[in-house]
DRENKE-130754 format. One record per residue (C-alpha): residue in three letters; residue number from 1; z, y, x. Coordinates in steps of 0.25 Angstrom, whole numbers, padded with zeros to 4 digits. Each point is the difference from the previous one (the first is absolute). Last residue first. Example, Ala and Ser with C-alpha at 12.3 -4.5 7.8 and 13.67 -1.06 7.14 Angstrom:
2
<r=ser; k=2; w=0029; v=-0004; u=0055>
<r=ala; k=1; w=0002; v=-0014; u=-0006>
***
This chain:
442
<r=pro; k=442; w=-0118; v=-0044; u=-0078>
<r=arg; k=441; w=0003; v=0013; u=0007>
<r=arg; k=440; w=0010; v=0010; u=-0007>
<r=ala; k=439; w=0002; v=0015; u=0003>
<r=ala; k=438; w=0013; v=0005; u=-0004>
<r=asn; k=437; w=0003; v=0008; u=-0012>
<r=gly; k=436; w=0010; v=-0009; u=-0008>
<r=ala; k=435; w=0012; v=0007; u=0003>
<r=trp; k=434; w=0004; v=0014; u=0004>
<r=ala; k=433; w=0000; v=0005; u=-0014>
<r=gly; k=432; w=0011; v=-0010; u=-0002>
<r=pro; k=431; w=0010; v=0008; u=0008>
<r=ala; k=430; w=-0001; v=0010; u=-0012>
<r=asp; k=429; w=-0002; v=0015; u=0004>
<r=ala; k=428; w=0012; v=0007; u=-0005>
<r=ser; k=427; w=0004; v=0002; u=0015>
<r=ser; k=426; w=-0008; v=0012; u=0000>
<r=arg; k=425; w=-0009; v=0002; u=0012>
<r=ser; k=424; w=0005; v=0003; u=0014>
<r=ala; k=423; w=0000; v=-0015; u=0003>
<r=ser; k=422; w=-0014; v=-0001; u=-0003>
<r=thr; k=421; w=-0005; v=0005; u=0014>
<r=phe; k=420; w=0010; v=-0009; u=0007>
<r=tyr; k=419; w=-0005; v=-0012; u=-0008>
<r=asp; k=418; w=-0014; v=0002; u=0002>
<r=ser; k=417; w=0001; v=0003; u=0015>
<r=leu; k=416; w=0008; v=-0013; u=0002>
<r=gly; k=415; w=-0011; v=-0008; u=-0008>
<r=gln; k=414; w=-0011; v=0007; u=0008>
<r=leu; k=413; w=0007; v=-0004; u=0013>
<r=leu; k=412; w=0001; v=-0014; u=-0005>
<r=gly; k=411; w=-0015; v=-0001; u=-0003>
<r=glu; k=410; w=-0004; v=0006; u=0014>
<r=ala; k=409; w=0010; v=-0009; u=0007>
<r=ala; k=408; w=-0007; v=-0012; u=-0007>
<r=val; k=407; w=-0014; v=0005; u=0004>
<r=ala; k=406; w=0005; v=0002; u=0014>
<r=pro; k=405; w=0007; v=-0014; u=0001>
<r=phe; k=404; w=-0012; v=-0007; u=-0006>
<r=ser; k=403; w=-0011; v=0006; u=0010>
<r=glu; k=402; w=0002; v=-0011; u=0010>
<r=asp; k=401; w=-0003; v=-0011; u=-0009>
<r=arg; k=400; w=0011; v=-0010; u=-0001>
<r=val; k=399; w=0005; v=0005; u=-0013>
<r=ile; k=398; w=-0014; v=-0003; u=-0006>
<r=ala; k=397; w=0000; v=-0014; u=0006>
<r=glu; k=396; w=0014; v=-0002; u=-0005>
<r=glu; k=395; w=-0005; v=0003; u=-0014>
<r=gln; k=394; w=-0011; v=-0010; u=0000>
<r=pro; k=393; w=0010; v=-0011; u=0005>
<r=his; k=392; w=0011; v=0004; u=-0009>
<r=ser; k=391; w=0013; v=-0002; u=0007>
<r=met; k=390; w=-0001; v=0014; u=0006>
<r=tyr; k=389; w=0002; v=0005; u=-0015>
<r=ala; k=388; w=-0001; v=0015; u=0001>
<r=cys; k=387; w=0007; v=0013; u=0001>
<r=glu; k=386; w=0014; v=-0004; u=-0004>
<r=val; k=385; w=0007; v=0013; u=-0001>
<r=leu; k=384; w=0015; v=0003; u=0000>
<r=val; k=383; w=0005; v=0013; u=-0006>
<r=arg; k=382; w=0013; v=0008; u=0002>
<r=pro; k=381; w=0004; v=0013; u=-0007>
<r=thr; k=380; w=0012; v=0006; u=0008>
<r=asp; k=379; w=0015; v=-0002; u=0003>
<r=thr; k=378; w=0001; v=-0011; u=-0011>
<r=glu; k=377; w=-0001; v=-0012; u=0009>
<r=arg; k=376; w=-0005; v=-0013; u=-0006>
<r=leu; k=375; w=-0015; v=0001; u=0005>
<r=val; k=374; w=0002; v=-0006; u=0014>
<r=arg; k=373; w=0008; v=-0012; u=-0005>
<r=phe; k=372; w=-0010; v=-0004; u=-0010>
<r=pro; k=371; w=0005; v=0001; u=-0014>
<r=arg; k=370; w=-0013; v=-0001; u=-0008>
<r=trp; k=369; w=-0006; v=0008; u=-0011>
<r=gly; k=368; w=-0015; v=-0001; u=-0001>
<r=val; k=367; w=-0013; v=0007; u=0001>
<r=phe; k=366; w=-0011; v=-0010; u=-0003>
<r=arg; k=365; w=-0013; v=-0008; u=0004>
<r=ser; k=364; w=-0009; v=0011; u=0002>
<r=gln; k=363; w=-0013; v=-0006; u=0006>
<r=ser; k=362; w=-0005; v=0007; u=0012>
<r=ser; k=361; w=-0010; v=0011; u=0002>
<r=leu; k=360; w=0008; v=0003; u=0013>
<r=ala; k=359; w=0000; v=0014; u=-0002>
<r=arg; k=358; w=0002; v=-0001; u=-0015>
<r=cys; k=357; w=0011; v=-0010; u=0001>
<r=leu; k=356; w=0007; v=0009; u=0010>
<r=ala; k=355; w=-0001; v=0012; u=-0009>
<r=asn; k=354; w=0006; v=-0007; u=-0012>
<r=his; k=353; w=0011; v=-0007; u=0007>
<r=ile; k=352; w=0005; v=0013; u=0007>
<r=ala; k=351; w=0000; v=0008; u=-0013>
<r=trp; k=350; w=0007; v=-0012; u=-0008>
<r=ala; k=349; w=0010; v=-0002; u=0011>
<r=pro; k=348; w=0003; v=0015; u=0001>
<r=arg; k=347; w=0003; v=0000; u=-0015>
<r=ile; k=346; w=0009; v=-0012; u=0000>
<r=ser; k=345; w=0008; v=0003; u=0012>
<r=met; k=344; w=0010; v=0009; u=-0008>
<r=pro; k=343; w=0004; v=-0012; u=-0009>
<r=ser; k=342; w=0005; v=-0007; u=0013>
<r=tyr; k=341; w=-0006; v=-0013; u=0004>
<r=tyr; k=340; w=-0015; v=0001; u=0003>
<r=tyr; k=339; w=-0012; v=-0009; u=0003>
<r=thr; k=338; w=-0015; v=0000; u=0002>
<r=glu; k=337; w=-0010; v=-0011; u=-0001>
<r=thr; k=336; w=-0015; v=0000; u=0004>
<r=gly; k=335; w=-0010; v=-0011; u=-0001>
<r=arg; k=334; w=-0002; v=-0015; u=0002>
<r=val; k=333; w=0005; v=-0013; u=-0006>
<r=ser; k=332; w=-0008; v=-0013; u=-0004>
<r=ser; k=331; w=-0006; v=-0002; u=0014>
<r=pro; k=330; w=0014; v=-0004; u=0006>
<r=asp; k=329; w=0001; v=-0011; u=-0010>
<r=gly; k=328; w=0014; v=-0003; u=-0003>
<r=ser; k=327; w=0013; v=0004; u=0007>
<r=gly; k=326; w=0006; v=0013; u=0006>
<r=ile; k=325; w=-0013; v=0008; u=0000>
<r=his; k=324; w=0000; v=0010; u=0012>
<r=asn; k=323; w=0001; v=0015; u=-0001>
<r=asn; k=322; w=-0003; v=0012; u=0009>
<r=his; k=321; w=0011; v=0011; u=0003>
<r=ile; k=320; w=0003; v=0014; u=0002>
<r=ser; k=319; w=0014; v=0006; u=-0004>
<r=leu; k=318; w=0000; v=0014; u=-0004>
<r=phe; k=317; w=0013; v=0009; u=-0001>
<r=ile; k=316; w=-0001; v=0014; u=-0006>
<r=asp; k=315; w=0006; v=0014; u=0002>
<r=pro; k=314; w=0006; v=-0005; u=0013>
<r=trp; k=313; w=0015; v=0002; u=0004>
<r=leu; k=312; w=-0001; v=-0006; u=0014>
<r=arg; k=311; w=0014; v=-0007; u=0001>
<r=lys; k=310; w=-0003; v=-0008; u=-0013>
<r=thr; k=309; w=-0013; v=-0006; u=0007>
<r=ala; k=308; w=0007; v=-0006; u=0012>
<r=leu; k=307; w=0011; v=-0007; u=-0009>
<r=val; k=306; w=-0011; v=-0006; u=-0009>
<r=arg; k=305; w=-0008; v=-0005; u=0011>
<r=ala; k=304; w=0013; v=-0006; u=0007>
<r=ser; k=303; w=0003; v=-0007; u=-0014>
<r=leu; k=302; w=-0014; v=-0006; u=0000>
<r=glu; k=301; w=0002; v=-0006; u=0014>
<r=thr; k=300; w=0014; v=-0005; u=-0004>
<r=arg; k=299; w=-0005; v=-0007; u=-0012>
<r=leu; k=298; w=-0011; v=-0006; u=0007>
<r=ser; k=297; w=0010; v=-0006; u=0010>
<r=ser; k=296; w=0001; v=0005; u=0014>
<r=gly; k=295; w=-0006; v=-0009; u=0012>
<r=pro; k=294; w=-0005; v=0013; u=0007>
<r=pro; k=293; w=0009; v=0012; u=-0002>
<r=ala; k=292; w=-0003; v=0008; u=-0013>
<r=leu; k=291; w=-0011; v=0010; u=-0001>
<r=ser; k=290; w=-0012; v=-0009; u=0002>
<r=ala; k=289; w=-0012; v=0002; u=0009>
<r=asp; k=288; w=-0015; v=0000; u=0001>
<r=thr; k=287; w=0000; v=0015; u=0002>
<r=gln; k=286; w=0001; v=0013; u=-0008>
<r=arg; k=285; w=0012; v=-0005; u=-0009>
<r=thr; k=284; w=0009; v=0006; u=-0010>
<r=met; k=283; w=-0009; v=0012; u=-0001>
<r=val; k=282; w=0003; v=0015; u=-0002>
<r=val; k=281; w=-0011; v=0009; u=-0004>
<r=thr; k=280; w=0001; v=0015; u=-0003>
<r=ala; k=279; w=-0011; v=0005; u=-0009>
<r=gly; k=278; w=-0011; v=0011; u=0004>
<r=arg; k=277; w=-0012; v=-0007; u=-0005>
<r=ala; k=276; w=-0004; v=-0004; u=0014>
<r=leu; k=275; w=0013; v=-0006; u=0002>
<r=leu; k=274; w=-0002; v=-0008; u=-0013>
<r=leu; k=273; w=-0014; v=-0006; u=0005>
<r=glu; k=272; w=0006; v=-0004; u=0014>
<r=arg; k=271; w=0011; v=-0007; u=-0007>
<r=leu; k=270; w=-0009; v=-0007; u=-0009>
<r=arg; k=269; w=-0008; v=-0006; u=0012>
<r=leu; k=268; w=0014; v=-0005; u=0006>
<r=gly; k=267; w=0004; v=-0006; u=-0013>
<r=ile; k=266; w=-0013; v=-0007; u=-0003>
<r=ala; k=265; w=0000; v=-0006; u=0014>
<r=leu; k=264; w=0014; v=-0004; u=-0001>
<r=asn; k=263; w=-0002; v=-0007; u=-0013>
<r=val; k=262; w=-0012; v=-0008; u=0006>
<r=asp; k=261; w=0008; v=-0004; u=0012>
<r=lys; k=260; w=0012; v=-0005; u=-0008>
<r=glu; k=259; w=-0010; v=-0008; u=-0010>
<r=leu; k=258; w=-0005; v=-0009; u=0011>
<r=leu; k=257; w=-0014; v=-0005; u=-0001>
<r=gly; k=256; w=-0001; v=-0015; u=0004>
<r=ser; k=255; w=-0013; v=-0003; u=-0007>
<r=pro; k=254; w=0006; v=-0004; u=-0013>
<r=gly; k=253; w=0010; v=0012; u=0000>
<r=val; k=252; w=0014; v=0000; u=0005>
<r=ala; k=251; w=0010; v=0008; u=-0008>
<r=gly; k=250; w=0012; v=0006; u=0007>
<r=lys; k=249; w=0000; v=-0002; u=0015>
<r=asp; k=248; w=0015; v=0002; u=0002>
<r=gly; k=247; w=0002; v=-0001; u=0015>
<r=gly; k=246; w=-0003; v=0014; u=0003>
<r=gly; k=245; w=-0005; v=0007; u=-0013>
<r=his; k=244; w=0002; v=-0001; u=-0015>
<r=gly; k=243; w=-0004; v=0011; u=-0009>
<r=pro; k=242; w=-0006; v=0014; u=0004>
<r=asp; k=241; w=0011; v=0009; u=-0005>
<r=leu; k=240; w=-0005; v=0015; u=-0001>
<r=cys; k=239; w=0010; v=0011; u=-0003>
<r=val; k=238; w=-0007; v=0013; u=-0006>
<r=val; k=237; w=0007; v=0013; u=0002>
<r=lys; k=236; w=-0007; v=0011; u=-0008>
<r=gly; k=235; w=-0004; v=0013; u=0007>
<r=arg; k=234; w=-0014; v=0000; u=-0005>
<r=leu; k=233; w=-0003; v=-0012; u=-0008>
<r=gly; k=232; w=-0003; v=0007; u=-0014>
<r=gly; k=231; w=0006; v=0012; u=-0006>
<r=pro; k=230; w=0014; v=0004; u=-0005>
<r=ala; k=229; w=0012; v=-0003; u=0007>
<r=leu; k=228; w=0007; v=-0012; u=-0005>
<r=pro; k=227; w=0012; v=0001; u=-0008>
<r=arg; k=226; w=0014; v=0000; u=0006>
<r=arg; k=225; w=0007; v=-0013; u=0003>
<r=val; k=224; w=0012; v=-0004; u=-0008>
<r=asp; k=223; w=0013; v=-0005; u=0008>
<r=val; k=222; w=0009; v=-0007; u=-0009>
<r=val; k=221; w=0014; v=0000; u=0005>
<r=leu; k=220; w=0012; v=-0009; u=-0005>
<r=his; k=219; w=0014; v=0007; u=0005>
<r=ala; k=218; w=0010; v=-0011; u=0001>
<r=arg; k=217; w=0003; v=0004; u=0015>
<r=gln; k=216; w=-0001; v=-0008; u=0012>
<r=gly; k=215; w=-0013; v=0007; u=0004>
<r=ala; k=214; w=-0009; v=0005; u=-0012>
<r=tyr; k=213; w=-0003; v=-0012; u=-0009>
<r=tyr; k=212; w=-0015; v=-0002; u=-0001>
<r=val; k=211; w=-0013; v=0002; u=-0008>
<r=asp; k=210; w=-0013; v=0005; u=0005>
<r=tyr; k=209; w=-0012; v=0006; u=-0007>
<r=gly; k=208; w=-0015; v=0001; u=0000>
<r=thr; k=207; w=-0012; v=0009; u=-0003>
<r=gln; k=206; w=0000; v=0001; u=-0015>
<r=val; k=205; w=-0013; v=0005; u=-0006>
<r=pro; k=204; w=-0003; v=0014; u=-0007>
<r=met; k=203; w=0014; v=0005; u=0003>
<r=lys; k=202; w=0011; v=0006; u=-0009>
<r=leu; k=201; w=0011; v=-0011; u=0000>
<r=asn; k=200; w=0010; v=-0004; u=-0010>
<r=leu; k=199; w=0012; v=-0008; u=0006>
<r=thr; k=198; w=0007; v=-0009; u=-0009>
<r=val; k=197; w=0014; v=-0005; u=0002>
<r=glu; k=196; w=0004; v=-0012; u=-0007>
<r=ala; k=195; w=0014; v=-0005; u=-0002>
<r=trp; k=194; w=0004; v=-0015; u=-0002>
<r=asp; k=193; w=0014; v=-0005; u=-0002>
<r=ser; k=192; w=0003; v=0005; u=-0014>
<r=leu; k=191; w=-0015; v=-0001; u=-0004>
<r=val; k=190; w=-0011; v=0010; u=0001>
<r=gln; k=189; w=0009; v=0012; u=0005>
<r=glu; k=188; w=-0011; v=0011; u=0003>
<r=pro; k=187; w=-0002; v=0010; u=0011>
<r=val; k=186; w=-0012; v=0009; u=0000>
<r=val; k=185; w=-0004; v=0007; u=0013>
<r=ser; k=184; w=-0011; v=0011; u=-0003>
<r=thr; k=183; w=-0012; v=0007; u=0006>
<r=val; k=182; w=0000; v=-0007; u=0013>
<r=phe; k=181; w=-0013; v=0007; u=0006>
<r=pro; k=180; w=0006; v=0014; u=0001>
<r=glu; k=179; w=0014; v=-0004; u=0004>
<r=ile; k=178; w=0012; v=-0001; u=-0010>
<r=pro; k=177; w=0014; v=0004; u=0004>
<r=tyr; k=176; w=0009; v=-0006; u=-0004>
<r=cys; k=175; w=0002; v=-0011; u=-0010>
<r=arg; k=174; w=0014; v=0000; u=-0005>
<r=ile; k=173; w=0004; v=-0012; u=-0008>
<r=gly; k=172; w=0008; v=0000; u=-0014>
<r=tyr; k=171; w=0013; v=-0001; u=-0006>
<r=arg; k=170; w=0002; v=-0015; u=0001>
<r=ala; k=169; w=-0005; v=-0001; u=0014>
<r=leu; k=168; w=-0011; v=-0010; u=0000>
<r=arg; k=167; w=0004; v=-0015; u=0002>
<r=ala; k=166; w=-0007; v=-0009; u=0009>
<r=gly; k=165; w=0001; v=-0015; u=0002>
<r=phe; k=164; w=-0016; v=-0001; u=0002>
<r=leu; k=163; w=-0006; v=0013; u=0003>
<r=asp; k=162; w=-0015; v=0000; u=-0004>
<r=leu; k=161; w=-0008; v=0012; u=0007>
<r=lys; k=160; w=-0012; v=0003; u=-0008>
<r=leu; k=159; w=-0011; v=0008; u=0008>
<r=gln; k=158; w=-0010; v=0007; u=-0009>
<r=glu; k=157; w=-0014; v=0005; u=0001>
<r=thr; k=156; w=-0004; v=-0001; u=-0015>
<r=gly; k=155; w=-0013; v=-0006; u=0004>
<r=ile; k=154; w=0007; v=-0009; u=0010>
<r=cys; k=153; w=0014; v=-0006; u=-0002>
<r=gln; k=152; w=0008; v=-0005; u=0012>
<r=arg; k=151; w=0012; v=-0009; u=-0002>
<r=val; k=150; w=0012; v=0001; u=0010>
<r=arg; k=149; w=0011; v=-0010; u=-0001>
<r=tyr; k=148; w=0015; v=0001; u=0004>
<r=pro; k=147; w=0012; v=-0008; u=0003>
<r=ile; k=146; w=0013; v=0007; u=0002>
<r=arg; k=145; w=0007; v=0008; u=0011>
<r=glu; k=144; w=0013; v=0007; u=-0003>
<r=thr; k=143; w=0004; v=0013; u=-0007>
<r=leu; k=142; w=-0014; v=0005; u=-0001>
<r=leu; k=141; w=-0007; v=0013; u=0003>
<r=val; k=140; w=-0015; v=-0002; u=-0003>
<r=thr; k=139; w=-0008; v=0008; u=0011>
<r=val; k=138; w=-0014; v=0004; u=-0003>
<r=arg; k=137; w=-0008; v=0005; u=0012>
<r=val; k=136; w=-0013; v=0007; u=-0001>
<r=gly; k=135; w=-0012; v=0001; u=0008>
<r=arg; k=134; w=-0003; v=-0004; u=0015>
<r=glu; k=133; w=0010; v=0009; u=0008>
<r=tyr; k=132; w=0010; v=0000; u=-0011>
<r=pro; k=131; w=0002; v=0008; u=-0013>
<r=ala; k=130; w=0012; v=-0001; u=-0009>
<r=val; k=129; w=0004; v=-0007; u=-0013>
<r=gln; k=128; w=0015; v=-0004; u=-0001>
<r=ile; k=127; w=0005; v=-0009; u=-0011>
<r=asn; k=126; w=0014; v=0000; u=-0005>
<r=ala; k=125; w=0012; v=-0009; u=-0003>
<r=val; k=124; w=-0006; v=-0014; u=-0003>
<r=asp; k=123; w=0011; v=-0010; u=-0001>
<r=ala; k=122; w=0000; v=-0013; u=0006>
<r=met; k=121; w=0002; v=-0015; u=-0003>
<r=pro; k=120; w=-0002; v=-0012; u=0009>
<r=arg; k=119; w=0007; v=-0012; u=-0006>
<r=gly; k=118; w=0013; v=-0004; u=0005>
<r=gln; k=117; w=0006; v=-0002; u=0014>
<r=arg; k=116; w=-0002; v=0007; u=0013>
<r=asp; k=115; w=-0001; v=-0006; u=0014>
<r=ser; k=114; w=-0015; v=-0005; u=-0003>
<r=ala; k=113; w=-0005; v=-0013; u=0004>
<r=arg; k=112; w=-0014; v=0000; u=0006>
<r=leu; k=111; w=-0014; v=0000; u=-0005>
<r=asp; k=110; w=-0014; v=0000; u=0004>
<r=glu; k=109; w=0000; v=-0014; u=0006>
<r=gln; k=108; w=0006; v=-0005; u=-0013>
<r=his; k=107; w=-0013; v=0003; u=-0007>
<r=val; k=106; w=0001; v=0009; u=-0012>
<r=trp; k=105; w=-0003; v=-0003; u=-0015>
<r=gly; k=104; w=0000; v=0009; u=-0012>
<r=glu; k=103; w=0006; v=0003; u=-0013>
<r=leu; k=102; w=-0003; v=0011; u=-0010>
<r=ala; k=101; w=0006; v=0002; u=-0014>
<r=gln; k=100; w=0015; v=0003; u=0003>
<r=his; k=99; w=-0003; v=0007; u=0014>
<r=leu; k=98; w=-0005; v=-0004; u=0013>
<r=arg; k=97; w=0007; v=-0014; u=-0001>
<r=val; k=96; w=-0003; v=-0009; u=0012>
<r=arg; k=95; w=-0004; v=-0014; u=0001>
<r=tyr; k=94; w=0002; v=-0004; u=0015>
<r=trp; k=93; w=-0011; v=-0009; u=0007>
<r=asp; k=92; w=0002; v=-0010; u=0011>
<r=gly; k=91; w=0002; v=-0012; u=-0009>
<r=gln; k=90; w=0002; v=0006; u=-0014>
<r=lys; k=89; w=0012; v=0010; u=-0001>
<r=asp; k=88; w=0006; v=0006; u=-0011>
<r=glu; k=87; w=0007; v=0013; u=-0005>
<r=ala; k=86; w=-0003; v=0009; u=0012>
<r=trp; k=85; w=0004; v=0015; u=-0002>
<r=leu; k=84; w=-0008; v=0009; u=0010>
<r=pro; k=83; w=0005; v=0011; u=0010>
<r=val; k=82; w=-0011; v=0008; u=0008>
<r=ser; k=81; w=0004; v=0000; u=0015>
<r=pro; k=80; w=-0015; v=-0001; u=0005>
<r=met; k=79; w=-0012; v=0005; u=-0008>
<r=leu; k=78; w=-0005; v=-0006; u=-0013>
<r=met; k=77; w=-0013; v=-0005; u=-0005>
<r=thr; k=76; w=-0002; v=-0001; u=-0015>
<r=ile; k=75; w=-0004; v=-0010; u=-0011>
<r=arg; k=74; w=-0009; v=-0008; u=0010>
<r=asn; k=73; w=-0009; v=-0011; u=-0005>
<r=tyr; k=72; w=0004; v=-0015; u=0001>
<r=asp; k=71; w=-0007; v=-0010; u=0010>
<r=thr; k=70; w=0011; v=0005; u=0010>
<r=ser; k=69; w=0010; v=-0009; u=-0006>
<r=pro; k=68; w=0011; v=0001; u=-0010>
<r=gly; k=67; w=-0006; v=0008; u=-0012>
<r=thr; k=66; w=-0003; v=0014; u=-0004>
<r=arg; k=65; w=0002; v=0006; u=0014>
<r=val; k=64; w=0009; v=0010; u=0007>
<r=ala; k=63; w=-0006; v=0002; u=0014>
<r=cys; k=62; w=0009; v=0006; u=0011>
<r=tyr; k=61; w=-0009; v=0009; u=0009>
<r=gln; k=60; w=0009; v=0005; u=0011>
<r=thr; k=59; w=0009; v=-0012; u=0000>
<r=thr; k=58; w=0015; v=-0002; u=-0003>
<r=thr; k=57; w=0002; v=0001; u=-0015>
<r=glu; k=56; w=0014; v=-0001; u=-0005>
<r=leu; k=55; w=0007; v=-0010; u=-0008>
<r=arg; k=54; w=0011; v=0000; u=-0011>
<r=arg; k=53; w=0004; v=-0013; u=-0006>
<r=ser; k=52; w=-0002; v=-0009; u=-0012>
<r=ala; k=51; w=-0002; v=-0015; u=0005>
<r=gly; k=50; w=0012; v=0002; u=0009>
<r=val; k=49; w=0006; v=-0013; u=-0003>
<r=pro; k=48; w=-0010; v=-0009; u=-0008>
<r=ser; k=47; w=0002; v=-0002; u=-0015>
<r=val; k=46; w=0003; v=-0015; u=-0002>
<r=ile; k=45; w=0015; v=0001; u=-0004>
<r=leu; k=44; w=0001; v=0013; u=-0007>
<r=ala; k=43; w=-0013; v=-0003; u=-0008>
<r=pro; k=42; w=0006; v=-0014; u=-0004>
<r=leu; k=41; w=0013; v=0007; u=-0005>
<r=leu; k=40; w=-0006; v=0010; u=-0009>
<r=cys; k=39; w=-0003; v=-0010; u=-0011>
<r=leu; k=38; w=0013; v=-0006; u=0002>
<r=ser; k=37; w=0007; v=0013; u=-0003>
<r=val; k=36; w=-0008; v=0003; u=-0012>
<r=ala; k=35; w=0004; v=-0014; u=-0005>
<r=cys; k=34; w=0015; v=0003; u=0002>
<r=leu; k=33; w=-0002; v=0013; u=-0007>
<r=arg; k=32; w=-0006; v=-0006; u=-0012>
<r=asp; k=31; w=0011; v=-0010; u=-0001>
<r=leu; k=30; w=0010; v=0011; u=0000>
<r=ala; k=29; w=-0007; v=0007; u=-0011>
<r=lys; k=28; w=-0001; v=-0013; u=-0008>
<r=gly; k=27; w=0015; v=-0002; u=0002>
<r=ala; k=26; w=0004; v=0014; u=-0004>
<r=tyr; k=25; w=-0009; v=-0001; u=-0013>
<r=gly; k=24; w=0008; v=-0012; u=-0005>
<r=ser; k=23; w=0008; v=-0011; u=0008>
<r=pro; k=22; w=0005; v=0001; u=0014>
<r=ser; k=21; w=-0008; v=-0007; u=0011>
<r=pro; k=20; w=0008; v=-0010; u=0009>
<r=ser; k=19; w=-0004; v=0003; u=0014>
<r=ser; k=18; w=-0013; v=-0006; u=0006>
<r=cys; k=17; w=-0009; v=0011; u=-0007>
<r=lys; k=16; w=-0012; v=-0006; u=-0006>
<r=ala; k=15; w=-0014; v=-0003; u=0005>
<r=gly; k=14; w=-0010; v=-0005; u=-0011>
<r=gln; k=13; w=-0012; v=0003; u=0008>
<r=leu; k=12; w=0003; v=0007; u=0013>
<r=pro; k=11; w=0001; v=-0013; u=0009>
<r=ala; k=10; w=0012; v=0000; u=0008>
<r=pro; k=9; w=0001; v=0008; u=0013>
<r=gln; k=8; w=0001; v=-0007; u=0013>
<r=gly; k=7; w=0006; v=0009; u=0010>
<r=arg; k=6; w=0015; v=-0003; u=-0004>
<r=thr; k=5; w=0000; v=-0011; u=-0010>
<r=val; k=4; w=-0002; v=0004; u=-0014>
<r=thr; k=3; w=0006; v=-0009; u=-0011>
<r=arg; k=2; w=-0007; v=-0006; u=-0011>
<r=met; k=1; w=0007; v=-0002; u=-0014>
***
């Protein structure tokens, strides 16, 4: 018989209770109980103290990712003071449980210890729908703060709000009143610790939303922007973001041409064209300067641009760039690329991309999804264009020509006009109808 020394559990195979075992069924039951106890003992000994604990988010944009590094995609972005239940830690990353079937990872710099215990759970009491200055405000009344995620659906024009750790009121939820373009609010208990609230919208295209907790309360707010006014560019607010600037040169062509200068020239010319068409134009920069203080990191600079644009409430955000091949033969890649992040940005991305390609007679490379910092906000559709590849010797010669900024600006103007004009049409138009129409050059 093997004895068990404190802190050194005996091997599990063939383990028996150290006390004399009675004969018969009672003895066998006691043997099984001892074996189970020995199975549990190693877990109790090796489990780190506090591996399961309640934490709270601290940063304005706390990313919950699919894995323990920034190489993984985001599941959701959370505001400060949102509780999370951590089950494990690897290096600087906590593994958190959003609900039974969904886990994520959060960096320790975005978290602090909570003064409360237990997994965050909340009851959904009521849902209020009311107008606010820029659209409709939907307020979900919760008993405490919990993690959340918003999923945007185009075509059906919906916003789906996932509430992790939420229980709907047993005898129903009152949703009142309903505004003209929020036709219904539908709550549903998906799992015991996951509720979903669907906002059904009546608008041709979605124009943006913000989600946040109101003050110190446990009221989760979704501000839905109203539909665009009919017509084209007149009366629209367009935010232009000429990429790079100041100490950040951006791409540098074979002859020394600086991307930051080309981007600004296109932006200033496009600004003139938009003003002539009756639009209001705001720019992140109008000179060779950055927004953040000198010596700031790229992350700080991009965050400064995002913060500045969110205060302006534009109808669209357009970031203007020119490209550079990362590695390989510079003469092998040329053409135009366009990027988006949120689903509502797909339609304007295709409209702008196609018009820009036609104006430049350039090769249409693709319209792609990319989590660029300036594109991740959901307050308005956001698009980033890479007009041409400055690393390509022949294409840089085209970009260097003094007519290039004006031609590129004309293409971008037409793309913006096409988008705003189409925005009053039925949202039943498939996004794919915007693809594949760009002019190509071999």
